[in-house]
DSSP file (Angstrom, degrees, kcal/mol; ACC not computed):
  #  RESIDUE AA STRUCTURE BP1 BP2  ACC     N-H-->O    O-->H-N    N-H-->O    O-->H-N    TCO  KAPPA ALPHA  PHI   PSI    X-CA   Y-CA   Z-CA
    1    1 A M              0   0    0      0, 0.0     2,-0.6     0, 0.0     0, 0.0   0.000 360.0 360.0 360.0 129.2  144.6  109.0  112.4
    2    2 A N        -     0   0    0      1,-0.1     0, 0.0     2,-0.0     0, 0.0  -0.705 360.0-168.9 -81.5 119.8  141.8  107.3  110.5
    3    3 A K        +     0   0    0     -2,-0.6     2,-0.5     2,-0.0    64,-0.3   0.521  64.5  78.4 -87.8  -5.8  141.6  108.7  107.0
    4    4 A I        -     0   0    0     60,-0.1     2,-0.3    58,-0.0    60,-0.2  -0.905  61.0-169.6-109.5 128.5  138.3  107.1  106.1
    5    5 A R  E     -A   63   0A   0     58,-3.4    58,-2.9    -2,-0.5     2,-0.6  -0.807  21.0-125.0-113.0 157.5  135.0  108.6  107.4
    6    6 A E  E     -A   62   0A   0     -2,-0.3     2,-0.8    56,-0.2    56,-0.2  -0.896  16.1-159.9-105.1 116.9  131.5  107.2  107.2
    7    7 A L  E >   -A   61   0A   0     54,-3.2    54,-2.3    -2,-0.6     3,-0.5  -0.855  19.8-149.6 -99.2 106.0  128.9  109.4  105.5
    8    8 A Q  E 3   +A   60   0A   0     -2,-0.8    18,-2.8    52,-0.2    52,-0.2  -0.385  66.7  34.2 -80.9 151.4  125.5  108.2  106.8
    9    9 A G  T 3   +     0   0    0     50,-0.8     2,-0.7    49,-0.4    -1,-0.2   0.692  68.2 161.5  86.6  21.2  122.3  108.3  104.9
   10   10 A A    <   -     0   0    0     49,-2.1    -1,-0.2    -3,-0.5    48,-0.1  -0.630  30.8-144.9 -77.4 115.4  123.6  107.7  101.4
   11   11 A N    >   -     0   0    0     -2,-0.7     3,-2.4     1,-0.1     5,-0.2  -0.355  33.8-100.2 -69.4 166.1  120.8  106.5   99.2
   12   12 A M  T 3  S+     0   0    0      1,-0.3    -1,-0.1     2,-0.1    -2,-0.1   0.394 123.2  70.2 -81.5   8.1  122.0  104.1   96.6
   13   13 A D  T 3  S-     0   0    0     30,-0.1    29,-0.3    31,-0.0    -1,-0.3   0.580  93.3-158.6 -76.7 -14.4  122.2  106.7   93.9
   14   14 A I    <   +     0   0    0     -3,-2.4    28,-1.1     1,-0.1    27,-0.9   0.775  50.6 126.3  35.3  49.2  125.1  107.6   96.3
   15   15 A D        -     0   0    0     25,-0.2    13,-0.1    26,-0.2    -1,-0.1   0.674  56.0-149.9 -96.1 -20.0  125.3  111.1   95.2
   16   16 A L  S    S+     0   0    0     -5,-0.2    12,-0.8     1,-0.1    23,-0.1   0.736  76.9  88.1  56.5  26.9  125.0  112.6   98.7
   17   17 A V        +     0   0    0     10,-0.1    -1,-0.1     2,-0.1    10,-0.1   0.031  54.2 145.0-134.2  26.1  123.3  115.7   97.4
   18   18 A S        -     0   0    0      1,-0.0     2,-0.3    -7,-0.0     3,-0.2  -0.316  34.2-150.7 -66.0 148.1  119.7  114.6   97.4
   19   19 A E        +     0   0    0      1,-0.2    -2,-0.1    -2,-0.0    -1,-0.0  -0.881  68.0  20.0-119.6 154.1  117.1  117.1   98.2
   20   20 A N  S    S+     0   0    0     -2,-0.3     2,-0.3     1,-0.2    -1,-0.2   0.923  82.7 154.2  56.7  51.2  113.7  116.7   99.9
   21   21 A I        -     0   0    0     -3,-0.2    -1,-0.2     2,-0.2     4,-0.1  -0.720  48.7-133.5-107.3 160.7  114.5  113.3  101.4
   22   22 A D  S    S+     0   0    0     -2,-0.3     2,-0.3     2,-0.1    -1,-0.1   0.324  81.6  62.6 -96.3   7.2  112.9  111.7  104.5
   23   23 A W  S    S-     0   0    0    -14,-0.1     2,-0.3     2,-0.0    -2,-0.2  -0.903  91.4 -92.7-131.5 160.2  116.1  110.6  106.3
   24   24 A K        -     0   0    0     -2,-0.3     2,-0.4   -14,-0.0    -2,-0.1  -0.531  43.7-172.7 -71.6 132.5  119.2  112.3  107.7
   25   25 A Q        -     0   0    0     -2,-0.3     2,-0.2    -4,-0.1   -16,-0.2  -0.988  19.6-134.9-133.4 123.8  121.9  112.5  105.1
   26   26 A V        -     0   0    0    -18,-2.8     2,-0.1    -2,-0.4   -19,-0.1  -0.557  31.7-118.5 -73.9 138.2  125.5  113.6  105.7
   27   27 A G        -     0   0    0     -2,-0.2   -10,-0.1     1,-0.1   -11,-0.1  -0.352  29.9 -93.5 -76.9 158.7  126.8  116.0  103.0
   28   28 A C     >  -     0   0    0    -12,-0.8     4,-2.4     1,-0.2     5,-0.2  -0.578  28.5-147.2 -69.5 122.8  129.7  115.3  100.8
   29   29 A P  H  > S+     0   0    0      0, 0.0     4,-2.2     0, 0.0    -1,-0.2   0.817  98.1  54.4 -65.6 -28.9  132.8  116.9  102.4
   30   30 A W  H  > S+     0   0    0      2,-0.2     4,-1.6     1,-0.2     5,-0.1   0.925 110.0  46.5 -69.2 -44.4  134.3  117.7   99.0
   31   31 A N  H  >>S+     0   0    0      1,-0.2     5,-2.0     2,-0.2     4,-0.7   0.917 112.8  50.4 -61.3 -42.8  131.2  119.6   98.0
   32   32 A E  H ><5S+     0   0    0     -4,-2.4     3,-0.7     1,-0.2    -2,-0.2   0.897 108.3  51.9 -63.0 -40.8  131.2  121.4  101.3
   33   33 A A  H 3<5S+     0   0    0     -4,-2.2    -1,-0.2     1,-0.2    -2,-0.2   0.832 119.9  35.2 -64.9 -31.9  134.8  122.4  100.9
   34   34 A E  H 3<5S-     0   0    0     -4,-1.6    -1,-0.2    -5,-0.1    -2,-0.2   0.331 106.4-123.8-104.5   6.2  134.1  123.9   97.5
   35   35 A S  T <<5S+     0   0    0     -4,-0.7     2,-0.3    -3,-0.7    -3,-0.2   0.935  73.1 110.5  50.3  54.3  130.6  125.2   98.2
   36   36 A T      < -     0   0    0     -5,-2.0    -1,-0.2    -6,-0.1    -2,-0.1  -0.861  67.2-142.7-143.1 174.9  129.1  123.2   95.4
   37   37 A K  S    S+     0   0    0     -2,-0.3    -6,-0.1    -3,-0.1    -5,-0.1   0.019  74.6 104.4-125.1  21.5  126.8  120.2   94.6
   38   38 A E        +     0   0    0     -7,-0.1     2,-0.2     2,-0.0   -21,-0.1   0.848  57.0  82.1 -74.8 -38.1  128.9  119.1   91.7
   39   39 A H        -     0   0    0    -11,-0.1     2,-0.3   -23,-0.1   -11,-0.1  -0.474  55.2-172.9 -80.9 140.7  130.7  116.1   93.1
   40   40 A K        -     0   0    0     -2,-0.2   -25,-0.2     1,-0.1     3,-0.2  -0.969  27.6-134.9-129.8 145.1  129.1  112.6   93.4
   41   41 A C  S    S-     0   0    0    -27,-0.9     8,-3.0    -2,-0.3     2,-0.3   0.918  87.1 -13.0 -65.6 -43.9  130.4  109.5   95.1
   42   42 A A  E     -C   48   0B   0    -28,-1.1     2,-0.4   -29,-0.3    -1,-0.3  -0.978  53.7-156.7-158.5 146.0  129.5  107.3   92.2
   43   43 A V  E >>  -C   47   0B   0      4,-2.4     3,-2.5    -2,-0.3     4,-1.6  -0.994  41.6-102.7-126.5 122.8  127.4  107.4   89.0
   44   44 A K  T 34 S-     0   0    0     -2,-0.4     4,-0.0     1,-0.3    -2,-0.0  -0.135  99.2  -8.0 -51.1 129.1  126.2  104.1   87.6
   45   45 A D  T 34 S+     0   0    0      1,-0.1    -1,-0.3     2,-0.0    -3,-0.0   0.619 130.7  69.6  60.6  16.1  128.2  103.0   84.6
   46   46 A T  T <4 S-     0   0    0     -3,-2.5     2,-0.3     1,-0.3    -2,-0.2   0.696  97.5 -28.1-125.1 -60.3  130.1  106.3   84.6
   47   47 A S  E  <  -C   43   0B   0     -4,-1.6    -4,-2.4     2,-0.0     2,-0.4  -0.984  34.1-137.5-160.2 163.9  132.5  107.1   87.4
   48   48 A I  E     -C   42   0B   0     -2,-0.3    -6,-0.2    -6,-0.2    -7,-0.1  -0.999  39.2-108.3-129.2 134.2  133.6  106.7   90.9
   49   49 A C    >   -     0   0    0     -8,-3.0     3,-1.3    -2,-0.4    -8,-0.1  -0.238  24.1-121.6 -58.6 145.8  134.8  109.6   93.0
   50   50 A R  T 3  S+     0   0    0      1,-0.3    19,-3.3    18,-0.1    23,-0.2   0.618 114.5  47.1 -66.2 -11.7  138.5  109.7   93.7
   51   51 A Y  T 3  S+     0   0    0     17,-0.2    13,-2.4    21,-0.1    -1,-0.3   0.431  82.9 117.6-106.7  -3.3  137.7  109.7   97.5
   52   52 A F  E <   +B   63   0A   0     -3,-1.3    11,-0.2    11,-0.2    20,-0.2  -0.484  31.0 171.0 -70.5 129.3  135.1  106.8   97.4
   53   53 A C  E     -     0   0A   0      9,-3.2     2,-0.2     1,-0.4    10,-0.2   0.297  51.9 -83.1-123.2   6.1  136.2  103.8   99.5
   54   54 A G  E     -B   62   0A   0      8,-0.6     8,-3.1     2,-0.0    -1,-0.4  -0.751  46.8 -69.0 127.0-172.1  133.1  101.7   99.4
   55   55 A I  E     -B   61   0A   0     -2,-0.2     2,-0.4     6,-0.2     6,-0.2  -0.977  33.9-157.6-126.7 138.2  129.7  101.2  101.1
   56   56 A K  E  >  -B   60   0A   0      4,-3.2     4,-2.3    -2,-0.4     2,-0.1  -0.921  40.1 -72.6-115.6 140.6  129.1  100.0  104.7
   57   57 A Y  T  4 S+     0   0    0     -2,-0.4     4,-0.0     1,-0.3     0, 0.0  -0.432 113.1  33.9 -60.4 134.4  125.9   98.5  105.9
   58   58 A L  T  4 S-     0   0    0     -2,-0.1   -49,-0.4   -48,-0.1    -1,-0.3   0.412 128.8 -62.2-106.8 105.1  123.4  100.2  106.3
   59   59 A D  T  4 S+     0   0    0      1,-0.2   -49,-2.1   -50,-0.1   -50,-0.8   0.858  85.8 139.0  58.8  45.1  123.6  102.9  103.6
   60   60 A S  E  <  -AB   8  56A   0     -4,-2.3    -4,-3.2   -52,-0.2     2,-0.4  -0.975  43.2-143.0-118.0 134.4  126.8  104.6  104.6
   61   61 A V  E     -AB   7  55A   0    -54,-2.3   -54,-3.2    -2,-0.4     2,-0.6  -0.776  13.3-136.5 -91.4 136.8  129.5  105.7  102.1
   62   62 A L  E     -AB   6  54A   0     -8,-3.1    -9,-3.2    -2,-0.4    -8,-0.6  -0.852  29.8-177.3 -94.0 124.6  133.1  105.3  103.1
   63   63 A C  E     -AB   5  52A   0    -58,-2.9   -58,-3.4    -2,-0.6   -11,-0.2  -0.970  27.6-168.9-131.0 135.4  135.0  108.5  102.1
   64   64 A S    >   -     0   0    0    -13,-2.4     3,-3.3    -2,-0.4   -12,-0.1   0.242  33.1-178.2-106.5  12.4  138.7  109.4  102.4
   65   65 A Y  T 3   +     0   0    0      1,-0.4    -2,-0.1   -14,-0.2   -60,-0.1  -0.288  67.6  20.7 -54.8 132.0  138.4  113.1  101.5
   66   66 A P  T 3  S+     0   0    0      0, 0.0     2,-0.7     0, 0.0    -1,-0.4  -0.901 117.5  71.9 -96.9  17.1  140.8  114.9  101.4
   67   67 A Y  S <  S-     0   0    0     -3,-3.3    -3,-0.1   -64,-0.3     0, 0.0  -0.850  84.4-125.9 -98.1 116.0  143.0  111.9  100.9
   68   68 A E        -     0   0    0     -2,-0.7     2,-1.1     1,-0.1   -17,-0.2  -0.273  16.4-121.6 -62.1 142.6  142.7  110.3   97.4
   69   69 A N     >  -     0   0    0    -19,-3.3     4,-1.5     1,-0.2     3,-0.4  -0.753  24.9-166.7 -84.2  99.4  141.9  106.6   97.3
   70   70 A K  H  > S+     0   0    0     -2,-1.1     4,-1.0     1,-0.2    -1,-0.2   0.827  83.6  58.3 -60.5 -34.0  144.9  105.4   95.3
   71   71 A D  H  4 S+     0   0    0      1,-0.2     3,-0.4     2,-0.2     4,-0.3   0.901 105.6  48.9 -64.0 -41.2  143.2  102.0   94.7
   72   72 A A  H >4 S+     0   0    0     -3,-0.4     3,-0.8     1,-0.2    -1,-0.2   0.845 109.7  52.4 -67.1 -33.6  140.2  103.6   93.0
   73   73 A L  H 3< S+     0   0    0     -4,-1.5    -1,-0.2     1,-0.2    -2,-0.2   0.715 104.1  56.7 -76.9 -20.1  142.3  105.7   90.7
   74   74 A N  T 3<        0   0    0     -4,-1.0    -1,-0.2    -3,-0.4    -2,-0.2   0.430 360.0 360.0 -93.2   1.2  144.4  102.8   89.5
   75   75 A E    <         0   0    0     -3,-0.8    -1,-0.2    -4,-0.3    -2,-0.1   0.464 360.0 360.0 -86.1 360.0  141.5  100.7   88.1
């Protein structure tokens, strides 16, 4: 089973909760599970989500939700 999914349409603010955008954007599975818009994949100079696994060309976030990315948590 592949634990990493590709969330397409991530603008490079990579919050995946943008509104009024002109492209298809997959929602954050963590936000969907908790019915919120609180979680963000990454915030510049602040934090990286515990499920964030990187970015794939062209504008897709790699996400391991609900499996924590142990490498990201140990940095």
